Every structure is written in structure tokens, then in C-alpha cells.
C-alpha positions as CSV (number, residue, x, y, z in Angstrom):
1,M,26.8,-20.4,-5.4
2,R,24.9,-16.9,-5.4
3,K,23.4,-16.5,-8.8
4,T,23.4,-12.8,-9.8
5,M,22.0,-10.9,-12.8
6,S,23.8,-8.2,-14.6
7,L,22.2,-5.0,-15.5
8,A,22.5,-5.9,-19.1
9,A,20.7,-9.2,-18.5
10,V,17.9,-7.4,-16.6
11,V,17.5,-4.8,-19.3
12,T,17.3,-7.4,-22.0
13,A,14.6,-9.3,-20.1
14,A,12.9,-6.3,-19.8
15,A,13.0,-5.5,-23.5
16,A,9.6,-7.2,-24.6
17,L,6.5,-5.1,-23.5
18,V,4.1,-7.9,-24.0
19,A,0.5,-7.4,-22.4
20,V,-0.4,-10.8,-20.8
21,P,-4.1,-10.4,-20.2
22,G,-4.3,-13.4,-17.4
23,V,-3.5,-17.0,-16.8
24,A,-3.3,-19.0,-20.0
25,S,-5.5,-21.5,-18.5
26,A,-5.3,-24.2,-21.2
27,A,-1.2,-24.3,-20.8
28,T,-1.2,-23.7,-17.4
29,P,-1.0,-26.8,-14.7
30,K,-3.7,-26.6,-12.3
31,P,-2.3,-25.1,-9.0
32,E,-2.4,-26.9,-5.9
33,V,-2.1,-26.1,-2.2
34,Q,0.4,-27.8,0.2
35,W,-1.2,-27.3,3.6
36,V,1.9,-26.7,6.1
37,A,2.5,-25.8,9.7
38,C,2.5,-22.0,9.8
39,P,5.5,-20.0,10.8
40,T,5.7,-19.3,14.4
41,D,4.9,-15.7,13.9
42,V,1.9,-16.7,11.7
43,A,0.4,-19.5,13.8
44,L,-2.6,-17.1,15.3
45,P,-5.8,-18.9,16.3
46,G,-7.8,-20.0,13.3
47,L,-5.2,-19.7,10.7
48,E,-4.1,-22.5,8.3
49,C,-1.3,-22.0,6.2
50,G,-0.6,-23.3,2.5
51,K,2.2,-23.3,0.1
52,L,1.7,-22.9,-3.7
53,R,4.3,-23.2,-6.5
54,L,3.3,-20.8,-9.5
55,P,4.6,-19.9,-12.4
56,L,7.3,-16.9,-12.0
57,D,6.4,-15.7,-15.6
58,Y,3.1,-16.6,-16.8
59,R,3.8,-16.4,-20.3
60,K,5.8,-19.4,-19.7
61,P,3.6,-21.6,-17.3
62,E,5.8,-24.7,-17.7
63,G,9.1,-22.6,-16.8
64,R,10.6,-21.5,-13.6
65,R,8.5,-21.3,-10.3
66,T,8.2,-19.1,-7.5
67,E,6.4,-20.2,-4.3
68,V,3.8,-18.4,-2.7
69,M,2.3,-18.8,1.0
70,I,-1.2,-18.1,1.8
71,T,-3.4,-18.4,5.2
72,R,-6.9,-19.3,5.6
73,L,-9.4,-18.2,8.3
74,A,-12.1,-20.7,7.4
75,S,-15.7,-20.2,7.8
76,K,-17.3,-22.5,10.7
77,N,-20.9,-21.9,9.4
78,P,-21.4,-24.2,6.1
79,A,-25.0,-23.3,5.7
80,Q,-23.7,-19.7,5.3
81,R,-20.8,-20.2,3.5
82,K,-20.6,-18.2,0.1
83,G,-17.0,-18.8,-1.1
84,I,-13.5,-17.3,-0.5
85,L,-12.7,-13.6,0.2
86,L,-9.1,-12.9,-0.9
87,T,-7.5,-9.8,1.1
88,N,-4.6,-7.5,1.0
89,P,-3.2,-5.1,3.7
90,G,-1.5,-2.6,1.1
91,G,2.1,-2.0,1.2
92,P,3.1,-4.2,-0.5
93,S,3.4,-5.8,2.5
94,E,3.0,-9.1,4.2
95,G,-0.6,-10.2,4.3
96,L,-0.6,-13.8,6.0
97,T,-1.8,-12.5,9.4
98,F,-4.4,-9.9,7.7
99,P,-7.3,-12.4,8.1
100,A,-6.6,-12.4,11.8
101,V,-6.3,-8.6,11.9
102,L,-9.6,-8.1,10.0
103,K,-11.4,-10.4,12.5
104,A,-9.4,-8.5,15.5
105,V,-11.0,-5.0,14.1
106,G,-14.2,-6.1,13.9
107,L,-14.9,-8.0,10.8
108,P,-18.8,-8.9,11.3
109,Q,-19.4,-12.4,12.3
110,D,-21.8,-12.8,9.2
111,V,-18.9,-12.1,6.8
112,Q,-16.5,-14.4,8.9
113,D,-19.6,-16.9,8.3
114,A,-19.9,-16.2,4.4
115,Y,-16.4,-16.6,3.5
116,D,-13.2,-18.3,3.9
117,I,-10.9,-15.3,4.6
118,I,-7.6,-15.7,2.6
119,G,-4.5,-13.8,3.2
120,M,-1.3,-14.1,1.0
121,D,2.3,-12.7,1.2
122,P,2.8,-11.2,-2.5
123,R,5.5,-13.0,-4.3
124,G,9.0,-11.6,-3.2
125,I,7.9,-10.5,0.4
126,G,7.6,-12.3,3.8
127,Y,7.5,-15.9,3.3
128,S,6.8,-15.8,-0.5
129,S,10.3,-16.4,-2.2
130,P,11.7,-13.6,-0.5
131,S,13.5,-10.9,-2.4
132,T,16.7,-8.9,-1.5
133,C,18.5,-5.9,-2.6
134,D,21.4,-6.6,0.1
135,L,20.2,-3.3,1.9
136,T,22.4,-2.1,4.8
137,E,20.6,-1.2,8.0
138,E,21.0,2.3,7.2
139,Q,19.5,2.0,4.0
140,M,16.5,-0.1,5.7
141,A,16.1,2.9,8.1
142,D,15.3,4.8,5.4
143,G,11.9,3.0,4.5
144,S,10.0,3.5,1.4
145,V,9.1,7.2,1.3
146,P,11.8,9.5,0.4
147,P,13.2,12.2,2.8
148,Y,11.9,15.9,2.4
149,A,14.3,17.7,0.2
150,N,15.0,21.4,1.0
151,N,16.7,22.1,-2.1
152,S,17.9,20.3,-5.7
153,A,21.1,19.7,-4.1
154,E,19.4,17.4,-1.5
155,V,17.5,15.7,-4.7
156,R,20.7,15.2,-6.3
157,Q,22.3,13.9,-3.2
158,R,19.4,11.3,-2.7
159,A,19.9,10.4,-6.5
160,D,23.3,9.2,-5.5
161,E,21.9,7.1,-2.9
162,V,18.7,5.6,-4.7
163,K,20.9,4.7,-7.6
164,K,23.2,2.6,-5.4
165,I,20.1,1.0,-4.0
166,A,18.7,0.2,-7.7
167,E,22.4,-1.2,-8.4
168,Q,22.4,-3.5,-5.4
169,C,18.8,-5.0,-6.4
170,L,20.1,-5.7,-10.1
171,K,23.2,-7.5,-8.7
172,S,21.4,-9.3,-6.0
173,S,20.6,-13.4,-5.5
174,S,17.0,-12.4,-6.2
175,A,17.6,-10.4,-9.4
176,G,16.3,-13.0,-11.8
177,E,12.8,-12.8,-10.3
178,L,12.8,-8.7,-10.3
179,P,11.2,-8.4,-13.5
180,Y,8.2,-10.7,-12.8
181,N,7.4,-9.5,-9.2
182,T,4.7,-7.2,-10.6
183,T,1.2,-6.3,-9.4
184,A,-0.1,-8.0,-12.6
185,N,1.5,-11.1,-11.6
186,I,0.4,-10.8,-7.9
187,A,-3.1,-10.7,-9.4
188,R,-2.6,-13.7,-11.5
189,D,-1.3,-15.5,-8.4
190,L,-4.6,-14.6,-6.5
191,D,-6.5,-16.2,-9.4
192,S,-4.2,-19.4,-9.0
193,V,-5.2,-19.4,-5.4
194,R,-8.9,-19.5,-6.2
195,A,-8.5,-22.2,-8.7
196,A,-6.4,-24.0,-6.2
197,L,-9.0,-24.0,-3.6
198,G,-11.5,-25.1,-6.3
199,E,-13.6,-22.2,-6.2
200,K,-15.1,-21.0,-9.4
201,K,-15.4,-17.3,-8.3
202,A,-13.5,-15.1,-5.7
203,S,-14.4,-11.8,-3.9
204,F,-11.5,-9.5,-2.8
205,L,-11.0,-6.7,-0.1
206,G,-7.8,-4.9,-0.7
207,Y,-6.5,-1.7,1.1
208,S,-4.0,1.1,0.1
209,Y,-1.7,-0.4,-2.3
210,G,-4.4,-3.4,-2.3
211,S,-6.7,-1.0,-3.9
212,Y,-4.7,-1.0,-7.2
213,L,-4.0,-4.8,-6.8
214,G,-7.8,-5.3,-6.7
215,S,-8.3,-3.3,-9.7
216,V,-5.9,-5.1,-11.6
217,Y,-7.4,-8.3,-10.4
218,A,-10.9,-7.1,-11.5
219,T,-9.5,-6.0,-14.9
220,L,-7.7,-9.2,-15.7
221,F,-10.4,-11.6,-14.4
222,P,-13.6,-10.0,-14.7
223,K,-15.3,-13.6,-15.0
224,T,-14.0,-15.1,-11.7
225,A,-13.8,-11.9,-9.6
226,E,-17.2,-11.6,-7.9
227,R,-17.2,-8.8,-5.4
228,V,-14.2,-6.2,-5.3
229,V,-14.0,-3.9,-2.6
230,I,-11.0,-1.7,-2.7
231,D,-10.5,0.8,0.2
232,S,-8.1,4.0,0.5
233,N,-7.6,4.3,-3.3
234,L,-4.4,4.8,-5.2
235,P,-4.9,6.5,-8.6
236,K,-5.6,4.4,-11.6
237,T,-1.9,3.8,-12.2
238,G,-1.0,2.7,-8.9
239,W,1.9,3.7,-6.9
240,D,3.8,5.3,-9.6
241,V,5.7,8.7,-9.7
242,E,2.3,10.6,-9.7
243,G,0.8,8.3,-7.3
244,G,3.7,9.0,-4.9
245,R,3.6,12.7,-5.4
246,L,-0.3,12.5,-4.3
247,M,0.9,11.9,-0.8
248,G,1.8,15.7,-0.3
249,R,-1.9,16.5,-1.4
250,G,-3.0,13.9,1.1
251,V,-1.2,15.5,4.3
252,E,-2.7,18.9,3.2
253,D,-6.3,17.3,2.8
254,T,-5.7,15.5,6.3
255,F,-3.8,18.2,8.5
256,P,-6.7,20.7,9.1
257,D,-8.5,17.6,11.2
258,F,-5.5,17.8,13.6
259,A,-5.1,21.7,13.5
260,K,-8.8,22.1,14.6
261,W,-8.3,19.6,17.4
262,A,-5.1,21.2,18.5
263,A,-6.6,24.7,18.5
264,A,-9.5,23.3,20.9
265,H,-6.9,21.8,23.2
266,P,-4.8,25.0,24.7
267,E,-3.1,22.8,27.2
268,Y,-0.6,21.8,24.3
269,N,0.1,25.4,23.8
270,L,0.6,25.0,19.8
271,G,-2.0,27.9,18.7
272,T,-5.4,28.9,19.5
273,T,-6.5,28.9,15.9
274,P,-5.9,26.2,13.1
275,Q,-3.7,28.7,11.3
276,Q,-1.4,29.1,14.3
277,V,-1.4,25.5,14.5
278,R,-0.3,24.9,10.9
279,A,2.3,28.0,11.5
280,K,3.6,26.1,14.6
281,F,4.6,23.1,12.1
282,F,6.6,25.2,10.0
283,D,8.2,26.8,12.8
284,L,9.2,23.4,14.3
285,A,10.5,22.0,11.1
286,A,12.6,24.9,10.3
287,R,13.9,24.8,14.1
288,L,14.5,21.1,13.6
289,D,16.3,21.5,10.2
290,E,18.5,23.8,12.1
291,K,19.2,21.9,15.2
292,P,17.8,18.5,15.7
293,S,16.0,17.6,18.9
294,V,17.6,15.7,21.9
295,E,16.8,12.3,20.3
296,G,18.2,13.4,16.9
297,V,15.2,14.2,15.0
298,D,15.5,16.5,12.5
299,G,13.2,18.3,10.3
300,R,13.0,15.5,7.7
301,L,11.9,12.9,10.5
302,F,9.7,15.4,12.0
303,R,7.7,16.0,8.5
304,F,7.7,12.0,8.0
305,G,6.2,11.5,11.5
306,N,3.5,13.8,10.9
307,F,2.5,12.1,7.7
308,T,2.4,8.6,9.4
309,A,0.5,10.1,12.7
310,L,-2.0,11.4,10.3
311,Y,-3.1,7.8,9.5
312,S,-5.1,7.7,12.8
313,T,-7.5,10.3,13.8
314,G,-9.5,11.1,17.0
315,D,-8.5,12.1,20.6
316,E,-6.1,9.3,21.2
317,A,-4.2,9.8,18.0
318,F,-4.2,13.5,17.9
319,S,-3.2,13.9,21.8
320,K,-0.1,11.9,21.1
321,L,0.9,14.0,18.3
322,A,0.3,17.1,20.0
323,A,2.2,15.7,23.1
324,S,5.1,15.2,20.7
325,W,4.8,18.6,19.3
326,K,4.9,20.2,22.7
327,A,8.2,18.3,23.5
328,F,9.8,19.5,20.3
329,D,8.6,22.9,21.1
330,T,9.9,23.0,24.6
331,G,13.1,20.9,24.2
332,Q,12.0,18.4,26.2
333,P,12.5,14.7,25.5
334,Q,9.9,12.9,23.5
335,P,6.9,11.0,25.3
336,P,7.7,7.4,25.5
337,Q,6.0,5.4,22.2
338,E,6.0,1.8,21.5
339,Y,6.6,1.1,18.1
340,P,5.6,-2.6,16.7
341,E,8.8,-4.6,15.4
342,V,8.7,-5.0,11.7
343,P,10.0,-8.5,10.6
344,R,11.8,-9.5,7.5
345,V,12.6,-5.7,6.6
346,Q,15.1,-6.7,3.8
347,A,12.4,-8.6,1.9
348,L,9.7,-6.2,2.6
349,L,11.5,-2.9,1.0
350,A,13.3,-5.1,-1.7
351,G,9.9,-6.6,-2.6
352,R,8.0,-3.6,-2.4
353,L,10.6,-2.0,-4.7
354,N,10.3,-4.7,-7.3
355,V,6.5,-4.1,-7.4
356,I,6.5,-0.3,-7.7
357,C,9.5,-0.2,-10.0
358,G,8.3,-3.1,-12.2
359,D,4.7,-1.8,-12.6
360,S,5.4,1.4,-14.5
361,T,8.1,3.4,-15.9
362,W,9.6,6.3,-13.9
363,P,11.3,9.2,-15.1
364,S,15.1,8.5,-15.4
365,S,16.2,12.2,-15.3
366,V,17.2,13.6,-12.2
367,S,16.3,17.1,-13.2
368,T,12.6,16.1,-13.5
369,Y,12.4,15.2,-9.6
370,E,14.2,18.5,-9.1
371,R,11.4,20.2,-10.9
372,N,8.8,18.2,-9.1
373,V,10.1,18.7,-5.7
374,A,10.2,22.5,-6.2
375,I,6.9,22.6,-7.7
376,D,5.5,20.7,-4.7
377,R,7.4,22.3,-2.1
378,V,5.1,25.0,-2.9
379,R,2.2,23.5,-4.0
380,N,2.0,21.0,-1.0
381,P,4.4,22.8,1.5
382,M,4.1,20.2,4.6
383,F,5.0,17.2,2.9
384,G,5.3,17.8,-1.0
385,A,9.1,18.0,-1.2
386,A,9.3,14.3,0.4
387,A,6.5,12.8,-1.8
388,A,8.0,14.2,-5.1
389,N,11.7,13.1,-4.1
390,I,13.4,10.6,-6.2
391,Q,12.8,7.0,-5.8
392,P,15.3,4.0,-6.9
393,C,12.6,3.2,-9.5
394,A,14.4,5.9,-11.6
395,F,17.4,3.8,-12.1
396,F,15.4,0.4,-12.7
397,P,15.0,-1.1,-16.1
398,K,11.8,-0.7,-18.0
399,P,9.0,-3.0,-16.9
400,V,8.6,-6.3,-18.8
401,E,5.1,-6.1,-19.6
402,K,2.7,-3.1,-20.4
403,Q,0.8,-1.8,-17.2
404,V,-2.5,-3.0,-16.6
405,L,-5.1,0.0,-15.9
406,P,-8.4,-0.5,-14.6
407,S,-11.0,-1.3,-17.4
408,D,-14.6,-0.4,-17.7
409,R,-15.3,-3.7,-19.4
410,G,-16.8,-6.3,-17.2
411,P,-19.5,-6.8,-14.5
412,R,-20.8,-3.8,-12.0
413,N,-18.9,-5.4,-9.0
414,V,-16.4,-2.9,-7.9
415,L,-17.0,-0.9,-5.0
416,L,-14.6,1.9,-3.6
417,V,-14.4,3.1,-0.1
418,Q,-12.8,6.2,0.5
419,N,-12.1,8.7,3.4
420,E,-12.5,12.1,2.1
421,R,-9.2,13.3,3.9
422,D,-6.7,10.6,3.8
423,P,-2.8,11.3,4.3
424,A,-1.4,8.6,1.9
425,T,-4.1,7.9,-0.7
426,P,-6.1,11.0,-1.1
427,L,-9.7,11.5,-2.5
428,A,-8.2,12.8,-5.8
429,G,-6.3,9.5,-6.6
430,A,-9.5,7.5,-6.0
431,Q,-11.7,9.7,-8.0
432,S,-9.0,8.7,-11.1
433,T,-9.6,5.1,-10.3
434,R,-13.6,5.4,-10.2
435,R,-13.4,7.1,-13.4
436,A,-11.5,4.6,-15.0
437,F,-13.6,2.0,-14.0
438,G,-16.9,3.8,-15.5
439,D,-20.1,2.0,-14.9
440,R,-18.3,-0.9,-13.3
441,A,-17.8,1.0,-9.9
442,A,-19.1,2.8,-7.3
443,M,-17.7,4.7,-4.6
444,I,-18.5,5.4,-0.9
445,A,-16.8,8.8,0.0
446,I,-16.8,9.4,3.8
447,D,-16.6,12.5,5.7
448,Q,-13.6,11.4,7.8
449,G,-9.8,11.4,7.9
450,G,-7.2,8.6,8.1
451,H,-5.8,6.0,6.0
452,G,-8.3,3.0,6.1
453,A,-12.0,3.2,6.1
454,Y,-13.8,-0.2,6.1
455,L,-13.4,-1.6,9.8
456,F,-10.6,0.6,10.6
457,G,-12.6,4.0,10.4
458,K,-15.8,3.9,12.8
459,N,-18.1,5.3,10.2
460,K,-21.3,3.1,10.7
461,C,-23.1,4.5,7.5
462,A,-19.8,3.2,5.3
463,N,-19.0,-0.1,7.3
464,D,-22.6,-1.0,7.1
465,K,-22.8,-0.8,3.3
466,V,-19.6,-2.5,2.7
467,T,-20.8,-5.3,4.8
468,E,-24.2,-5.6,3.3
469,Y,-22.3,-5.8,-0.4
470,L,-20.0,-8.4,0.7
471,L,-22.8,-10.5,2.2
472,G,-24.6,-10.4,-1.5
473,G,-26.5,-7.2,-1.7
474,Q,-26.8,-5.1,-4.5
475,R,-23.7,-3.1,-5.1
476,P,-24.6,0.6,-3.9
477,N,-24.3,3.5,-6.5
478,D,-22.0,6.5,-5.8
479,Q,-22.8,8.0,-2.2
480,K,-21.5,10.3,0.6
481,C,-21.3,9.1,4.2
482,A,-21.5,12.0,6.6
483,A,-19.1,12.6,9.6
484,E,-20.1,10.6,12.7
485,N,-19.3,11.5,16.2
486,G,-17.6,8.8,18.5
């Protein structure tokens, strides 16, 4: 029989705002890893898979459990092995294959020798007790980033849509886990993994959302977190209402790189100056608002597509974006593109909502979002009216626990790595986190665009400094890595 949790029950469970600093080790049974065969789509060369049954609510360590799956890419050099490196790819998203992804994008062999690389599906996502909000195909197609709102009426329309999503989440079969699938508990799961693997300490490498997870991990577990590298950083409060709004700022920061490139490539006929290319963006968006493309792409999808396209930089990425613009401009079909199939979308989106809505309290008044959208449509006109639009979190109950913020108490072991121009997690957010950590942290700022710096960016200065730190060197001080060609 399907178990449901009423809105009243969820609100009651959410009433106690209790700060739980970490795992109560004296009362918590030592976790164990059950090594199992990897699921077919995770069975990549070198990966081992394991399951742990961990407390759903760490305040009640003997109570209900949640199952978390991990992977291990083990060091093959016992003489060089230092310990384990916990990883997170962002999202919140599935992370089981991320150790193999890091290897594929060039994780230095010395780092692979120094650590067992650990991946994890965060609780509620992927193979870790997956959540559901009973989302329809149409709701899943909307993804996690709100649509661009041209006016207040569109904000109110979106509010009706996301209120329904919130109600579905609160009535779903996984609603009982919803209050506890938070970043703080995912950080506690990470430390449980460390303990289960028999390690006194663990290092961490996380990107995007994983930057906030790493911040919380370093804050809750200063004695067991060894080297913490956080990349493409959210602000100190994570993906809350203001962190989401920063995406509008990020597009404004990053777009000039593409505009300069397109102006230098007249074959696309998008303008001969960066200013003309920017004007072309607004021209195309307005035309697609009025009449969608032959594929049905309207202005909202056009703006979102540009946002995601700016995650990557360089000739290959920019040529694809420019070719897409040219097709829109001339009324031609879009160039063929391959899009990776995203598995387990229901659990991905539902689990992500659980986390971001459970981490912090979002404004509940629709008028707040109307005002934010009106401001950001002017302040960050390319994407601000999407980034500021209303999310289902507006209709979620208050979190069960006081939000964990980065703390300046603890060892000087946190290294932020940050592209100066990032569409999703702009420099301004990273600076917020850097300030919150105080002397505990340092930041490498890199003169390049795109989302993802270490390994995913090609700046040798930054990549070498992060690698040196992971291998046991002294944490560098705040510094900037200049732009590099190639």
C-alpha cells in the first residue's frame, strides 16, 4: 500500500528548527558498506559499488534508515595512496559515475594513485532511495530552472504550476523522507561513508551545488575533513532564492566572451561588434516570443538554451551556438545536435527539489517573485527574469533544521576554484563563500569563462595548483590565474 504524508504532517515534522552539528558518534552505530554488483549503467571500468544503510534523521540514529549507494575507483598504487577523495558533480545530481568522469577528463595519475576516488548518489536521487513528486512528462520537461517571465501575469501563471508540483511532492510516496533529504544530511552521509571505509579523514572535491555541499561538510566535520576543494561556487547560502537569482548575473558576466567571438566570425552574420551581437540576442528573443521557430522553440527556450550553452567556451562551443543563432535568424532548421539521455529524471528532479527546498526558507509570497522578476528583467535583462522566477520551494514547509552556513572555525583547508565568468555560479557568489570561511579558505580566480574550472577548464595554472594541493602541498593563498590560450 502506498504511504503518503499529508501537508499537515509534513508541517508538523518541520516545526522543530534544531541545529544538528554532526553525527552523534556515541549513539550512532558504525556504518558498514555492503559491496554489490554495479547497476548496468554504472558498471564502468574500475568502478566498485557499495550500499550503506544510514539514519534518515541523524537526530534519531536508531530510527528509520535510508539507503545510499557509493562507488569507488580504487588507487592501484599502495605505496602512493593517501586516503579517500569524496566527490560530487553538482546538481544535486547522481554521482556514482563521477569518479570515472574525472578520470576521463584528465584527473592526473598522481591523484588517482593518491586516493580512492569515491562517488555517491545523494540521498533521494538516482540509486539512493530515489524520491518522487509524481511529476508528469510535461512537468519533467520544464527541468529545474524556471522559465523567463515577460510580465507579472506570467509569474502568477508559473506560481499556479509550481504550487501543484509542491502539493504533489508533499503527497507522494516519498514525502516522509522529504524533510530529511537536505545538504546537511548529505554531508553527514559523506562522513558516514568515511567512517564505513575505515578512514580517519577524507578529502573532498565538489563542483557547482557540490561547492555548497563541500562547505557544509567542512563546517560540520572540521576534524575529519582533510583537503576540501570546491569549484564553481554557490554563495554561502547555497541554492536559495538569491543563489538562484545569481544565474541572471552569471549570464551577463559570461555572454561578452561569446559576443566578442561571434563579432570576429562574420560568416554567421550576427554582428560585427560585441554590441551588435548583444542586440541580435534581444532581437531573436523578441521574434521567437512572437513566433516560435520551425521546431517550436519560443523566446523562453531560446534564452534557456543560451544559458546552458555558455557552460562551455572556446571555438567548438561558440561555433555551435553561433550556428544555432544563424538558423533562428534566417528561419532555417536548427543544426542537428546530440543530447545525452538523462536517466531517472523523476528522482533527479524530485530529489533536487527536496534538497534546495529543505535547505533554506524561500519567500512564500508570489508578489515577492513578481518584484524580483521586474527588478532582474532590467538589471540582468538576458536571463534575470528566468533566474528570479518562482520555484516550487515557495510552497514547501519550513526546513526541519537551521541552515548550515560556512564557518571560519576550523583548519585552513578549504580551497575555492572559480572562473571569473561563470553563467550558473558567478564570481559574486564565490566571493560570498570565500568571505564566510575567513582565514580557513583561499580562492584561485581564473580569467576564463564557463562552468567548471579544475580539469573541465584548460587553465594550466589553476589545474596545477589544485593538483598540488590534493597531493599534499600547502594550500595556496588567494591568487589569480591569467587567461591562457588553447
